[in-house]
Phi, psi and omega in degrees: 000130184246014188297326187237029182298337178296340179291346175296342177292346176287351187248153165239146180249122182251138177280116183254139179298140182304324183298331185289338182234020182302323184283349185254333182199152176275117186244135172268142181088174184273338183228156179219132183282126176242137182275154178208141178298131183300328181295330176294317180300316183290316187278326192236341188255341179068236184292124181301333184294344183265053184296332183297340181267357181287126176301135186296335180300333179290328174289324176302312179300316180297321179295312179301319182295313183290329175293326178289327181281317186224105182290348179249026183300143176301141181071019182307311184299320179292321179298316180294322178299317179299316181295315183290336179267358175253104189298336183269353189296321185287316177296321180298313186289328176296322175295321179293321178299313179300318182295318182291324176295318180293333177270004180062030171266067192293320181297316179295320178300320182297312183291328173295317178297318181294322175296319178299317180292329177300323183267324185230086190270060178264172185296321182297314179295322180293319179299314179296320179299316179298315182299313182292318180297320179294318179301319179289318183299324180298328183261339187225104185300338179299336183272356180300311180295324176298316180297320178298322179292321179296319178297315180299321177298318179297320178296319179298326181270007178063032176268102192292342179296343177301325180292324178298313181286334172296322175300317178297318181296311180299323177298315178300325180275003180065024174263075194291324179293320176296323178297316178298317180297320180295319179295320177295323178295322178299311180293319180300327181272008175106002179291142180248127182273135172286171179301319179297319180290327174297319178295321177298317179299318180296315178298318180297316180297322177298317180294318179299315179296323177299310181295320180293320177299318178298319181295326186268357195300330180261327184271332182217065194299314183299314179290328176297316179295326177296331177279323188276318185301320179295348183274356185301323179289327182280327183241044187293345179250017182254105182295337181291327176296314179299322179298313182290326175298318178297322176302317180298316180293326175294319179300326179272006180064027175259076192291324182297318178293320178301315180296322179302310183290327178294321179290328174296318179295321181293330177296326179281318182220097186287351181255011182289100188298319181297325177292316178300318180295318179297320177301316177300316181297317181294317178295321179295319179294337176272357181083008180266071189293328179296320176291319180300318182300322180304317183280322178295327178294324177294321178296314181295321178298326182277320190248336184054036185270156177292331178298317179295321178297316179302316181294317179295320179305310182295318181296313181293326177297312182293338178268358178077023180271077188297323181296318178293324178299314179299315180298316182292326175297317177299316179298318180297321178296329179282324184280309183197078187293342182262004179299128187298316181293320178299314181298318179293322179296315180296318179299316179296316181297315184292330180283346183241009181207182180264010181291138180243000000 
C-alpha cells in the first residue's frame, strides 16, 4: 500500500554499527540503517553525527512507525526480528501510543499502532487500531479507504469485530442498510453488543425502516405505513416523517388523516414547502378548492414553480375564477411555457371554457 508513503518523511535513517544490535539480529555488513522519528532527533538528540548517544528506544519507535507506514519497507524482516528480540519493545511502544493519543498526535499514534499490529496481530491491538482509524476517518475522508483496508484485513484474520466497525463506517457514510447488515453479521458470528451498541443498533434499524418506508410509500403503501408509523415516538420532532406518512394516507385516499399529519409537520416547520403543497393537494382532492388555494399560493410565493401554477390553475378553474385562470396562464407561459403538464392543463381548460 502506497497511500501514506509521504509519512516516511517523518523519519530519518541512521547507520548503526553492527555490534550495537548483534544480540537482536544477524546483520551483514558493518552498518545497518535504523529509523527514528525526526522530531526525536531535533528535540532530544541534537547533532545527527552523535548516533551512538541516541537511546535505542527511539529506534524501536521508528521501526514500529515505518512498519505502520509501509508494510513493504526495505529490511522489514530484520526490523521485525529486532523488535521480537527486544523484550521491552512492545511495552515501550504501547506506552508511546498512549502518550501520543493523550497529546492528540493521533496520526503518529495510528501509524505506531499499525506497526504494532503488523508484528503482534492480536485482537486487543486490532481493536485499538480500528478505534483510532475510525476516529481519524470521521475527520479526514482520505482515511476512508485506509479504514476499509483495515476492516478487510480483520475479516481475513477472522476477527469478527471488523464487522462491528464496518457497521460504524457505513453509518458514517450514510449507507444505513449496509451498516445494519454489517452489524447483523457481527452478531451472527458471535459478537456481543454492549448496551450502547444495542442502542446504536436500534437507532440504525429505525433509520433503515424510515428509508425503506419512504421508498415504498407509493408502490407498497400499506407496508410502508407499517414501517413509518412506529417511528413517530423516535422521530417526533422530524417533519419529514410526518410528511411521508401523510403521503401514504393520501395514496390510500384517507385525506383527513393525511391533513392531520401534515399540520403536525407544519407546526414543526411552517416553511416546509412540500408539506404546504401536500396540504393543497389533499384539500383539492376533497373538493375544498378555496382551502387548497391558500396553500398552493404559499407554495407559489416561495418557489415560483410551474407545478404550483398548474395546481392553482386547476383550483381556480374548478371554482370558476376565469380572471385568475387567465392571469395564471400568462404567468405559466413566462415561467415554463413548454412544460408538458402545463400545456395539457391549459388545453383542457380552454376546451371546456371561454378562457383565452
